[in-house]
DSSP file (Angstrom, degrees, kcal/mol; ACC not computed):
  #  RESIDUE AA STRUCTURE BP1 BP2  ACC     N-H-->O    O-->H-N    N-H-->O    O-->H-N    TCO  KAPPA ALPHA  PHI   PSI    X-CA   Y-CA   Z-CA
    1    1 A M              0   0    0      0, 0.0     2,-0.3     0, 0.0    72,-0.2   0.000 360.0 360.0 360.0 144.8   -1.8  -12.9  -16.8
    2    2 A G  E     -A   72   0A   0     70,-2.1    70,-2.8     2,-0.0     2,-0.6  -0.884 360.0 -49.0 140.9-170.4    0.3  -12.6  -19.9
    3    3 A N  E     +A   71   0A   0     -2,-0.3    68,-0.2    68,-0.2     2,-0.2  -0.913  64.0 162.1-104.7 120.8    2.8  -14.5  -22.1
    4    4 A W  E     -A   70   0A   0     66,-3.6    66,-2.7    -2,-0.6     2,-0.4  -0.653  30.1-128.4-130.0-178.6    5.5  -16.1  -20.1
    5    5 A T  E     -A   69   0A   0     64,-0.3    19,-1.4    -2,-0.2     2,-0.4  -0.992  26.8-111.7-136.3 142.1    8.2  -18.8  -20.3
    6    6 A I  E     +B   23   0B   0     62,-2.4    61,-3.2    -2,-0.4    17,-0.2  -0.630  39.1 169.6 -70.9 124.0    9.0  -21.8  -18.1
    7    7 A I  E     +     0   0B   0     15,-2.7     2,-0.3    -2,-0.4    16,-0.2   0.526  58.6  19.4-116.2 -11.1   12.4  -21.0  -16.5
    8    8 A E  E     -B   22   0B   0     14,-1.1    14,-1.9    57,-0.1     2,-0.4  -0.993  54.0-165.6-156.7 153.8   12.7  -23.7  -13.9
    9    9 A K  E     +B   21   0B   0     -2,-0.3     2,-0.3    12,-0.2    12,-0.2  -0.997  19.6 155.8-138.4 140.8   11.3  -27.1  -12.9
   10   10 A S  E     -B   20   0B   0     10,-2.3    10,-2.5    -2,-0.4     2,-0.7  -0.991  43.1-110.0-159.1 164.5   11.6  -28.9   -9.6
   11   11 A K        +     0   0    0     -2,-0.3     8,-0.3     8,-0.2     2,-0.1  -0.887  45.6 177.2-100.2 115.0   10.0  -31.6   -7.4
   12   12 A W        -     0   0    0     -2,-0.7     2,-0.2     6,-0.4     8,-0.0  -0.422  11.3-167.8-108.6-177.4    8.5  -29.9   -4.4
   13   13 A G    >   +     0   0    0     -2,-0.1     3,-1.5    21,-0.0    23,-0.1  -0.725  47.0  51.3-149.0-159.9    6.5  -31.0   -1.4
   14   14 A K  G >  S-     0   0    0      1,-0.2     3,-1.5    -2,-0.2    22,-0.1  -0.247 119.5 -11.5  55.4-139.3    4.5  -29.7    1.4
   15   15 A G  G 3  S+     0   0    0      1,-0.3    21,-0.7    20,-0.1    22,-0.3   0.624 130.2  66.0 -67.9 -14.2    1.7  -27.2    0.5
   16   16 A F  G <  S-     0   0    0     -3,-1.5    18,-0.6     1,-0.3     3,-0.4   0.341 100.6-130.8 -91.4   8.5    3.0  -26.8   -3.0
   17   17 A G    <   -     0   0    0     -3,-1.5    -1,-0.3     1,-0.2    19,-0.1  -0.338  42.9 -52.0  75.2-159.7    2.2  -30.3   -4.1
   18   18 A T  S    S+     0   0    0     17,-0.1    -6,-0.4    -7,-0.1     2,-0.3   0.646 112.8  38.8 -97.7 -16.3    4.7  -32.5   -5.9
   19   19 A R        -     0   0    0     -3,-0.4    15,-1.7    -8,-0.3     2,-0.4  -0.974  54.8-166.1-139.3 151.6    5.9  -30.5   -8.9
   20   20 A W  E     -BC  10  33B   0    -10,-2.5   -10,-2.3    -2,-0.3     2,-0.4  -1.000   5.2-175.9-137.0 132.7    6.8  -26.9   -9.6
   21   21 A M  E     -BC   9  32B   0     11,-2.3    11,-2.5    -2,-0.4   -12,-0.2  -0.927  23.2-148.2-128.4 106.6    7.3  -25.1  -13.0
   22   22 A G  E     -BC   8  31B   0    -14,-1.9   -15,-2.7    -2,-0.4   -14,-1.1  -0.455   5.3-146.2 -80.9 145.7    8.4  -21.5  -12.5
   23   23 A L  E     -B    6   0B   0      7,-2.9     2,-0.9   -17,-0.2     7,-0.5  -0.740  23.0-116.1-108.5 156.2    7.5  -18.7  -14.9
   24   24 A N        +     0   0    0    -19,-1.4   -18,-0.1    -2,-0.3     5,-0.1  -0.209  53.7 154.8 -86.5  45.2    9.6  -15.7  -15.9
   25   25 A V    >   -     0   0    0     -2,-0.9     3,-1.1     5,-0.3     5,-0.1  -0.630  36.4-149.0 -72.7 122.2    7.2  -13.2  -14.3
   26   26 A P  T 3  S+     0   0    0      0, 0.0    -1,-0.1     0, 0.0    89,-0.1   0.703  86.1  56.9 -73.6 -18.3    9.4  -10.1  -13.5
   27   27 A W  T 3  S-     0   0    0      1,-0.1     2,-0.3    88,-0.0    88,-0.1   0.305 119.2 -26.2 -99.0  11.8    7.5   -8.8  -10.5
   28   28 A G  S <  S-     0   0    0     -3,-1.1     2,-0.8     2,-0.1    -3,-0.2  -0.972  79.5 -61.6 167.8-177.4    7.7  -12.0   -8.3
   29   29 A R        +     0   0    0     -2,-0.3     2,-0.3    -5,-0.1    -5,-0.1  -0.844  60.1 155.7 -99.0 110.4    8.0  -15.7   -8.1
   30   30 A Y        +     0   0    0     -2,-0.8    -7,-2.9    -7,-0.5     2,-0.3  -0.933   5.4 139.9-132.6 153.6    5.0  -17.4   -9.8
   31   31 A G  E     -C   22   0B   0     -2,-0.3    19,-2.6    -9,-0.3     2,-0.5  -0.952  50.3 -80.2-168.7-171.0    4.5  -20.8  -11.4
   32   32 A I  E     +Cd  21  50B   0    -11,-2.5   -11,-2.3    -2,-0.3     2,-0.3  -0.955  56.9 156.4-110.3 125.7    2.4  -23.8  -12.1
   33   33 A H  E     -Cd  20  51B   0     17,-2.7    19,-2.2    -2,-0.5   -13,-0.2  -0.956  39.8-105.1-148.7 164.6    2.4  -26.3   -9.2
   34   34 A G  E     - d   0  52B   0    -15,-1.7     2,-0.3   -18,-0.6    19,-0.2  -0.210  32.5-145.1 -77.8 177.3    0.5  -29.1   -7.6
   35   35 A T  E     - d   0  53B   0     17,-0.7    19,-0.6    16,-0.1   -19,-0.2  -0.997  22.3-149.3-147.7 146.7   -1.4  -28.7   -4.4
   36   36 A N  S    S+     0   0    0    -21,-0.7   -20,-0.1    -2,-0.3   -21,-0.1   0.339  98.2  62.3 -91.1   5.0   -2.1  -30.8   -1.3
   37   37 A N    >   +     0   0    0    -22,-0.3     3,-2.6     1,-0.1     4,-0.3  -0.680  62.7 177.1-129.0  76.6   -5.5  -29.0   -1.0
   38   38 A P  G >  S+     0   0    0      0, 0.0     3,-1.5     0, 0.0    -1,-0.1   0.729  75.0  70.0 -57.1 -23.8   -7.4  -29.8   -4.3
   39   39 A S  G 3  S+     0   0    0      1,-0.3    -2,-0.0     3,-0.0     0, 0.0   0.661  90.3  63.6 -68.9 -12.5  -10.5  -27.8   -3.0
   40   40 A S  G X  S+     0   0    0     -3,-2.6     3,-1.8     2,-0.1     5,-0.3   0.591  76.0 112.3 -84.8 -10.2   -8.4  -24.6   -3.5
   41   41 A I  T <  S+     0   0    0     -3,-1.5     3,-0.1    -4,-0.3    11,-0.1  -0.424  81.0  20.3 -66.2 132.6   -8.1  -25.2   -7.3
   42   42 A G  T 3  S+     0   0    0      1,-0.3     2,-0.3     9,-0.2    -1,-0.3   0.406 106.6  98.8  89.5  -2.0  -10.0  -22.5   -9.2
   43   43 A R  S <  S-     0   0    0     -3,-1.8     2,-1.9     0, 0.0    -1,-0.3  -0.816  86.8-106.4-113.7 157.7  -10.0  -20.1   -6.3
   44   44 A S  S    S+     0   0    0     -2,-0.3    -3,-0.1     1,-0.2    -4,-0.0  -0.588  78.3 119.5 -81.1  81.8   -7.8  -17.1   -5.7
   45   45 A A        +     0   0    0     -2,-1.9    -1,-0.2    -5,-0.3    -4,-0.1   0.426  59.0  57.5-126.6  -2.7   -5.9  -18.8   -2.9
   46   46 A S  S >  S-     0   0    0     -3,-0.3     3,-0.9     3,-0.2    -2,-0.1   0.183 102.4-110.5-121.8  19.6   -2.2  -18.9   -4.1
   47   47 A H  T 3  S-     0   0    0      1,-0.2    -3,-0.1     2,-0.0     0, 0.0   0.775  88.8 -33.1  60.6  28.4   -1.4  -15.2   -4.7
   48   48 A G  T 3  S+     0   0    0      1,-0.4    -1,-0.2   -18,-0.0     2,-0.1   0.274 102.7 122.8 117.7 -12.3   -1.2  -15.7   -8.5
   49   49 A C    <   -     0   0    0     -3,-0.9     2,-0.6   -19,-0.1    -1,-0.4  -0.361  63.1-116.7 -76.7 162.1    0.2  -19.2   -9.1
   50   50 A I  E     -d   32   0B   0    -19,-2.6   -17,-2.7    -2,-0.1     2,-0.4  -0.905  32.4-157.6 -98.9 118.9   -1.7  -21.8  -11.1
   51   51 A R  E     +d   33   0B   0     -2,-0.6     2,-0.3   -19,-0.2   -17,-0.2  -0.797  14.4 175.4-102.4 140.4   -2.6  -24.8   -9.0
   52   52 A M  E     -d   34   0B   0    -19,-2.2   -17,-0.7    -2,-0.4     2,-0.1  -0.906  41.2 -86.4-134.2 161.9   -3.3  -28.2  -10.3
   53   53 A R  E  >  -d   35   0B   0     -2,-0.3     4,-2.7   -19,-0.2     3,-0.4  -0.452  44.9-118.0 -63.3 144.6   -4.1  -31.7   -8.9
   54   54 A N  H  > S+     0   0    0    -19,-0.6     4,-2.4     1,-0.2     5,-0.2   0.893 113.4  51.6 -56.3 -43.6   -0.8  -33.4   -8.1
   55   55 A K  H  > S+     0   0    0      1,-0.2     4,-1.5     2,-0.2    -1,-0.2   0.874 112.9  46.8 -63.9 -34.4   -1.5  -36.3  -10.6
   56   56 A D  H  > S+     0   0    0     -3,-0.4     4,-2.5     2,-0.2    -2,-0.2   0.907 112.8  46.8 -73.2 -42.3   -2.2  -33.8  -13.4
   57   57 A V  H  X S+     0   0    0     -4,-2.7     4,-2.6     1,-0.2    -2,-0.2   0.854 110.4  54.5 -69.7 -32.2    0.8  -31.6  -12.7
   58   58 A E  H  X S+     0   0    0     -4,-2.4     4,-1.0    -5,-0.3    -1,-0.2   0.901 110.1  46.9 -64.8 -40.1    3.0  -34.7  -12.6
   59   59 A D  H >X S+     0   0    0     -4,-1.5     4,-0.6    -5,-0.2     3,-0.6   0.945 115.1  45.1 -65.6 -48.3    1.7  -35.7  -16.0
   60   60 A L  H >X S+     0   0    0     -4,-2.5     4,-1.7     1,-0.2     3,-1.5   0.894 104.9  63.3 -61.0 -41.5    2.2  -32.2  -17.5
   61   61 A Y  H 3< S+     0   0    0     -4,-2.6    -1,-0.2     1,-0.3    -2,-0.2   0.822  95.1  60.8 -53.9 -35.8    5.7  -31.9  -15.9
   62   62 A R  H << S+     0   0    0     -4,-1.0    -1,-0.3    -3,-0.6    -2,-0.2   0.809 112.4  36.6 -63.5 -29.9    6.9  -34.9  -18.0
   63   63 A Y  H << S+     0   0    0     -3,-1.5     2,-0.3    -4,-0.6    -2,-0.2   0.702  96.3  90.9 -98.1 -23.2    6.2  -33.0  -21.2
   64   64 A I     <  -     0   0    0     -4,-1.7     2,-0.3     4,-0.0     3,-0.0  -0.599  55.9-167.5 -83.8 132.8    7.1  -29.4  -20.4
   65   65 A K    >   -     0   0    0     -2,-0.3     3,-1.7     1,-0.1   -59,-0.2  -0.769  35.9 -84.2-111.6 159.3   10.7  -28.3  -21.0
   66   66 A I  T 3  S+     0   0    0     -2,-0.3   -59,-0.2     1,-0.3    -1,-0.1  -0.370 118.2  31.5 -56.2 142.8   12.5  -25.2  -19.9
   67   67 A D  T 3  S+     0   0    0    -61,-3.2    -1,-0.3     1,-0.3   -60,-0.1   0.482  81.4 147.8  78.9   7.7   11.7  -22.3  -22.3
   68   68 A T    <   -     0   0    0     -3,-1.7   -62,-2.4   -62,-0.2    -1,-0.3  -0.587  50.0-122.3 -69.1 129.1    8.2  -23.6  -23.1
   69   69 A P  E     -A    5   0A   0      0, 0.0     2,-0.4     0, 0.0   -64,-0.3  -0.498  28.6-167.6 -74.1 144.7    5.9  -20.6  -23.7
   70   70 A V  E     -A    4   0A   0    -66,-2.7   -66,-3.6    -2,-0.2     2,-0.5  -0.999   8.4-161.7-134.0 129.6    2.9  -20.3  -21.5
   71   71 A T  E     -A    3   0A   0     -2,-0.4     2,-0.6   -68,-0.2   -68,-0.2  -0.961   6.2-165.0-112.2 126.7   -0.1  -17.9  -22.0
   72   72 A I  E     -A    2   0A   0    -70,-2.8   -70,-2.1    -2,-0.5     2,-0.3  -0.953   6.0-159.7-114.7 118.8   -2.3  -17.2  -19.0
   73   73 A W        -     0   0    0     -2,-0.6     3,-0.1   -72,-0.2    -2,-0.0  -0.713  10.5-165.7 -95.6 146.3   -5.6  -15.6  -19.8
   74   74 A G        -     0   0    0      1,-0.6     3,-0.4    -2,-0.3     2,-0.1  -0.092  54.1 -83.6-121.2  35.1   -7.6  -13.7  -17.1
   75   75 A G  S >  S-     0   0    0      1,-0.2     3,-1.5     2,-0.1    -1,-0.6  -0.362  72.6 -44.7  90.3-176.3  -11.0  -13.5  -18.7
   76   76 A I  T 3  S+     0   0    0      1,-0.3    -1,-0.2    -2,-0.1     5,-0.0   0.720 137.4  49.1 -68.1 -21.1  -12.2  -11.0  -21.2
   77   77 A F  T >  S-     0   0    0     -3,-0.4     3,-2.2     1,-0.3    -1,-0.3   0.362  89.4-159.8 -99.9   5.9  -10.7   -8.0  -19.4
   78   78 A G  G X  S+     0   0    0     -3,-1.5     3,-1.6     1,-0.3    -1,-0.3  -0.265  73.9   2.9  55.5-129.3   -7.3   -9.5  -18.9
   79   79 A P  G 3  S+     0   0    0      0, 0.0    -1,-0.3     0, 0.0    16,-0.2   0.599 135.6  55.5 -68.0  -7.8   -5.3   -7.8  -16.1
   80   80 A F  G X   +     0   0    0     -3,-2.2     3,-2.4     1,-0.2    -2,-0.2   0.023  67.1 125.1-109.8  26.5   -8.4   -5.6  -15.4
   81   81 A G  T <  S+     0   0    0     -3,-1.6    -1,-0.2     1,-0.3     3,-0.1   0.732  79.1  43.3 -59.3 -25.4  -10.8   -8.5  -14.9
   82   82 A N  T 3  S-     0   0    0      1,-0.5    -1,-0.3    -3,-0.2     2,-0.1   0.098 125.2 -99.9-104.6  21.2  -11.7   -7.3  -11.4
   83   83 A G    <   -     0   0    0     -3,-2.4    -1,-0.5     2,-0.0     2,-0.4  -0.375  62.3 -38.4  89.2-174.4  -12.0   -3.7  -12.6
   84   84 A F        -     0   0    0     -2,-0.1     2,-0.4    -3,-0.1    58,-0.1  -0.702  53.1-159.2 -86.8 134.5   -9.4   -1.0  -12.2
   85   85 A R        -     0   0    0     -2,-0.4     2,-0.6    56,-0.1    -2,-0.0  -0.882  29.2-108.5-106.2 149.3   -7.5   -0.8   -9.0
   86   86 A I        -     0   0    0     -2,-0.4     2,-0.4    53,-0.1    55,-0.2  -0.660  38.3-147.2 -75.1 121.0   -5.8    2.4   -7.9
   87   87 A L  B     +E  140   0C   0     53,-2.1    53,-2.4    -2,-0.6     3,-0.0  -0.742  20.4 177.1 -95.3 137.3   -2.1    1.8   -8.4
   88   88 A I    >   -     0   0    0     -2,-0.4     3,-2.4    51,-0.2    29,-0.2  -0.910  45.8 -69.1-131.5 160.4    0.5    3.4   -6.1
   89   89 A P  T 3  S+     0   0    0      0, 0.0    29,-0.2     0, 0.0     3,-0.1  -0.222 121.9  35.1 -50.9 134.7    4.2    3.1   -5.9
   90   90 A G  T 3  S+     0   0    0     27,-3.5    28,-0.1     1,-0.4     2,-0.0   0.094  87.0 127.0 103.9 -19.7    5.2   -0.3   -4.6
   91   91 A D    <   -     0   0    0     -3,-2.4    26,-3.0    26,-0.2    -1,-0.4  -0.352  38.2-168.3 -69.8 152.1    2.3   -2.1   -6.4
   92   92 A R  B     +F  116   0D   0     24,-0.2     2,-0.3    -3,-0.1    24,-0.2  -0.971  26.8  82.8-137.6 150.5    3.1   -5.1   -8.6
   93   93 A G  S  > S-     0   0    0     22,-2.1     4,-2.3    -2,-0.3     5,-0.1  -0.820  81.6 -58.6 146.3 179.5    1.1   -7.0  -11.2
   94   94 A A  H  > S+     0   0    0     -2,-0.3     4,-2.2     1,-0.2    -1,-0.1   0.804 125.0  56.4 -65.2 -30.7   -0.3   -7.5  -14.6
   95   95 A D  H  > S+     0   0    0    -16,-0.2     4,-2.1     2,-0.2    -1,-0.2   0.908 108.4  46.6 -69.5 -40.0   -2.2   -4.2  -14.5
   96   96 A V  H  > S+     0   0    0     19,-0.2     4,-2.6     2,-0.2    19,-0.2   0.924 111.3  53.5 -62.2 -44.3    1.1   -2.3  -13.7
   97   97 A F  H  X S+     0   0    0     -4,-2.3     4,-2.2    18,-0.3    -2,-0.2   0.908 109.3  48.0 -55.5 -45.8    2.7   -4.2  -16.5
   98   98 A E  H  X S+     0   0    0     -4,-2.2     4,-2.4     2,-0.2    -1,-0.2   0.892 110.7  50.3 -66.3 -40.8    0.0   -3.1  -18.9
   99   99 A V  H  X S+     0   0    0     -4,-2.1     4,-2.8     2,-0.2     5,-0.2   0.911 110.2  51.1 -63.6 -42.1    0.2    0.5  -17.9
  100  100 A Q  H  X S+     0   0    0     -4,-2.6     4,-2.5     2,-0.2    -2,-0.2   0.926 110.5  48.8 -60.6 -44.6    3.9    0.5  -18.4
  101  101 A K  H  X S+     0   0    0     -4,-2.2     4,-2.3     2,-0.2    -2,-0.2   0.928 113.0  47.3 -60.4 -45.4    3.5   -1.0  -21.9
  102  102 A R  H  X S+     0   0    0     -4,-2.4     4,-1.3     1,-0.2    -2,-0.2   0.923 113.5  47.3 -64.1 -44.7    0.9    1.6  -22.8
  103  103 A M  H  <>S+     0   0    0     -4,-2.8     5,-3.1     1,-0.2     6,-0.6   0.887 110.7  52.7 -64.3 -38.3    3.0    4.5  -21.4
  104  104 A K  H ><5S+     0   0    0     -4,-2.5     3,-1.6     4,-0.3    -1,-0.2   0.921 106.4  52.4 -64.0 -43.4    6.1    3.2  -23.3
  105  105 A R  H 3<5S+     0   0    0     -4,-2.3    -1,-0.2     1,-0.3    -2,-0.2   0.826 110.1  49.7 -59.7 -31.0    4.2    3.1  -26.6
  106  106 A M  T 3<5S-     0   0    0     -4,-1.3    -1,-0.3    -5,-0.2    -2,-0.2   0.461 119.8-111.5 -87.9  -1.4    3.2    6.7  -26.0
  107  107 A G  T < 5S+     0   0    0     -3,-1.6    -3,-0.2    -4,-0.3    -2,-0.1   0.660  90.1 109.9  81.7  16.5    6.9    7.7  -25.2
  108  108 A Y      < +     0   0    0     -5,-3.1     2,-0.4     1,-0.2    -4,-0.3   0.333  67.6  53.7-108.4   6.5    6.2    8.4  -21.6
  109  109 A Y        +     0   0    0     -6,-0.6    -1,-0.2    -5,-0.2    -2,-0.2  -0.924  47.2 169.7-142.4 117.0    8.0    5.5  -19.9
  110  110 A L        +     0   0    0     -2,-0.4    -1,-0.1    10,-0.1     3,-0.1   0.423  52.3  97.6-104.3  -0.9   11.6    4.8  -20.7
  111  111 A G  S    S-     0   0    0      1,-0.1     2,-0.3     9,-0.1    -2,-0.1  -0.072  86.9 -73.0 -80.7-177.4   12.1    2.2  -17.9
  112  112 A Y        -     0   0    0      1,-0.1     2,-1.1     2,-0.0    -1,-0.1  -0.615  43.1-124.4 -77.7 131.4   12.1   -1.6  -18.0
  113  113 A I        +     0   0    0     -2,-0.3   -16,-0.1     1,-0.2    -1,-0.1  -0.675  59.2 137.2 -79.6 102.0    8.6   -3.1  -18.3
  114  114 A D        -     0   0    0     -2,-1.1    -1,-0.2     2,-0.2   -17,-0.1   0.375  69.6-111.3-131.3   0.6    8.6   -5.3  -15.3
  115  115 A G  S    S+     0   0    0    -19,-0.2   -22,-2.1     1,-0.2     2,-0.5   0.669  80.3 119.7  74.8  15.0    5.1   -4.9  -13.7
  116  116 A I  B     -F   92   0D   0    -24,-0.2     2,-1.5   -20,-0.2   -24,-0.2  -0.966  60.3-142.6-117.5 123.1    6.6   -3.1  -10.6
  117  117 A Y        +     0   0    0    -26,-3.0   -27,-3.5    -2,-0.5   -26,-0.2  -0.670  43.7 158.2 -85.0  90.8    5.5    0.5   -9.9
  118  118 A G     >  -     0   0    0     -2,-1.5     4,-2.2   -29,-0.2     5,-0.1  -0.277  58.0 -79.6-103.3-170.3    8.8    1.9   -8.7
  119  119 A E  H  > S+     0   0    0      1,-0.2     4,-2.0     2,-0.2     5,-0.1   0.857 126.1  54.4 -62.5 -38.5   10.4    5.3   -8.4
  120  120 A E  H  > S+     0   0    0      1,-0.2     4,-1.6     2,-0.2    -1,-0.2   0.924 110.2  46.4 -63.8 -42.8   11.2    5.6  -12.1
  121  121 A M  H  > S+     0   0    0      1,-0.2     4,-2.6     2,-0.2    -2,-0.2   0.896 107.8  57.5 -65.2 -38.9    7.7    4.8  -13.1
  122  122 A K  H  X S+     0   0    0     -4,-2.2     4,-2.3     1,-0.2    -1,-0.2   0.908 103.8  53.5 -57.0 -43.3    6.4    7.4  -10.5
  123  123 A Y  H  X S+     0   0    0     -4,-2.0     4,-2.2     1,-0.2    -1,-0.2   0.923 111.9  44.3 -56.7 -46.8    8.5   10.1  -12.2
  124  124 A Y  H  X S+     0   0    0     -4,-1.6     4,-2.8     2,-0.2    -2,-0.2   0.836 109.7  55.5 -72.1 -32.7    6.9    9.3  -15.6
  125  125 A V  H  X S+     0   0    0     -4,-2.6     4,-2.5     2,-0.2    -1,-0.2   0.943 111.1  44.8 -62.6 -46.7    3.4    9.1  -14.2
  126  126 A I  H  X S+     0   0    0     -4,-2.3     4,-2.6     2,-0.2    -2,-0.2   0.906 113.1  51.0 -64.7 -41.2    3.8   12.6  -12.7
  127  127 A K  H  X S+     0   0    0     -4,-2.2     4,-2.8    -5,-0.2    -2,-0.2   0.930 111.1  48.3 -61.0 -45.6    5.3   13.9  -16.0
  128  128 A Y  H  X S+     0   0    0     -4,-2.8     4,-1.5     1,-0.2    -2,-0.2   0.920 111.3  50.5 -60.7 -44.1    2.4   12.4  -18.0
  129  129 A R  H  <>S+     0   0    0     -4,-2.5     5,-2.8     2,-0.2    -2,-0.2   0.928 112.6  46.3 -60.9 -45.5   -0.1   14.0  -15.6
  130  130 A K  H ><5S+     0   0    0     -4,-2.6     3,-1.5     1,-0.2    -2,-0.2   0.949 113.0  48.9 -61.4 -49.0    1.6   17.4  -15.9
  131  131 A D  H 3<5S+     0   0    0     -4,-2.8    -1,-0.2     1,-0.3    -2,-0.2   0.733 117.1  42.1 -65.0 -23.1    1.8   17.2  -19.7
  132  132 A N  T 3<5S-     0   0    0     -4,-1.5    -1,-0.3    -5,-0.2    -2,-0.2   0.181 111.0-115.4-112.2  16.0   -1.8   16.2  -20.0
  133  133 A N  T < 5 +     0   0    0     -3,-1.5    -3,-0.2     1,-0.2     2,-0.2   0.859  62.8 151.1  54.2  41.7   -3.3   18.6  -17.4
  134  134 A L      < -     0   0    0     -5,-2.8    -1,-0.2    -6,-0.2    -2,-0.0  -0.568  59.4 -72.6 -94.7 164.8   -4.4   15.8  -15.1
  135  135 A T        -     0   0    0     -2,-0.2     2,-1.1     1,-0.1    -1,-0.1  -0.331  56.4-112.7 -54.4 133.5   -4.7   16.0  -11.3
  136  136 A L  S    S+     0   0    0     -3,-0.1     2,-0.3    -7,-0.1    -1,-0.1  -0.620  70.5 111.7 -81.6 102.1   -1.2   16.1   -9.9
  137  137 A T        -     0   0    0     -2,-1.1    -8,-0.1     2,-0.2    -3,-0.0  -0.955  68.7-124.3-156.8 161.7   -0.7   12.9   -7.9
  138  138 A H  S    S+     0   0    0     -2,-0.3     2,-0.1     2,-0.1   -13,-0.1   0.468  77.0 111.2 -91.4  -1.9    1.4    9.8   -8.4
  139  139 A D        -     0   0    0    -51,-0.1     2,-0.8     1,-0.1   -51,-0.2  -0.403  65.6-139.4 -69.6 145.7   -1.7    7.5   -8.2
  140  140 A I  B     +E   87   0C   0    -53,-2.4   -53,-2.1    -2,-0.1     2,-0.2  -0.918  46.1 154.9-103.1 103.7   -2.9    5.7  -11.3
  141  141 A D     >  -     0   0    0     -2,-0.8     4,-2.8   -55,-0.2     3,-0.3  -0.445  61.1 -73.0-120.3-171.2   -6.6    6.1  -11.0
  142  142 A L  H  > S+     0   0    0      1,-0.2     4,-2.6     2,-0.2     5,-0.2   0.871 129.9  54.6 -57.3 -39.5   -9.6    6.2  -13.3
  143  143 A E  H  > S+     0   0    0      2,-0.2     4,-2.0     1,-0.2    -1,-0.2   0.904 111.4  45.2 -59.3 -42.0   -8.6    9.6  -14.6
  144  144 A F  H  > S+     0   0    0     -3,-0.3     4,-1.9     2,-0.2    -2,-0.2   0.917 111.8  50.3 -70.9 -44.9   -5.2    8.2  -15.6
  145  145 A Y  H  <>S+     0   0    0     -4,-2.8     5,-2.8     1,-0.2     4,-0.4   0.925 111.7  49.8 -57.4 -43.9   -6.6    5.0  -17.1
  146  146 A K  H ><5S+     0   0    0     -4,-2.6     3,-1.2    -5,-0.2    -1,-0.2   0.905 108.3  52.0 -63.1 -41.8   -9.0    7.1  -19.2
  147  147 A A  H 3<5S+     0   0    0     -4,-2.0    -1,-0.2     1,-0.3    -2,-0.2   0.828 110.2  48.9 -63.7 -32.0   -6.2    9.4  -20.4
  148  148 A L  T 3<5S-     0   0    0     -4,-1.9    -1,-0.3     2,-0.1    -2,-0.2   0.489 116.1-119.9 -82.9  -3.3   -4.2    6.3  -21.5
  149  149 A N  T < 5 +     0   0    0     -3,-1.2     2,-0.7    -4,-0.4    -3,-0.2   0.853  61.3 150.4  63.8  37.2   -7.4    5.1  -23.2
  150  150 A I      < +     0   0    0     -5,-2.8     2,-0.3    -6,-0.2    -1,-0.3  -0.906  22.2 172.5 -97.6 115.9   -7.5    1.9  -21.2
  151  151 A Q        -     0   0    0     -2,-0.7     2,-0.4    -3,-0.1    -5,-0.0  -0.929  33.0-134.0-129.3 147.8  -11.2    1.1  -21.0
  152  152 A L        +     0   0    0     -2,-0.3     2,-0.3     2,-0.0   -75,-0.1  -0.826  36.6 163.5 -93.2 138.4  -13.3   -1.8  -19.7
  153  153 A F              0   0    0     -2,-0.4    -2,-0.0     1,-0.1     0, 0.0  -0.982 360.0 360.0-150.6 161.7  -16.1   -2.9  -22.1
  154  154 A E              0   0    0     -2,-0.3    -1,-0.1   -77,-0.0   -77,-0.0   0.369 360.0 360.0-111.1 360.0  -18.4   -5.8  -22.6
């Protein structure tokens, strides 16, 4: 989920269908692609890619150019649509990306916002916890989300 840009286009085959449009997601290789298994569309079966029917992605492919902006919504809770997950070093995703943005705005993260919970982020998580009298751990848990004022609501 987030605001991305198309950075590559290619004609693929096999399980990825007939077309691929890659996005500039910093924590991995994600894109919009066709599928040879249309029953998988709309289900969480591709580890984060957007799957379309081959005829539909072929039609879209004709109009989309490199550098086209793409916004992917994940429901009303965005990256926390399935609730909060406990984040640990090595985790990647839109929720890590959002925590990095929030910490950076607060002056507690000086690293690159890339959606990857690496060693640099771990340092800042521990610093934030110490400075705010939170339980000393490198986990990003409910206590940490609450301290950052990240809340789920309806």
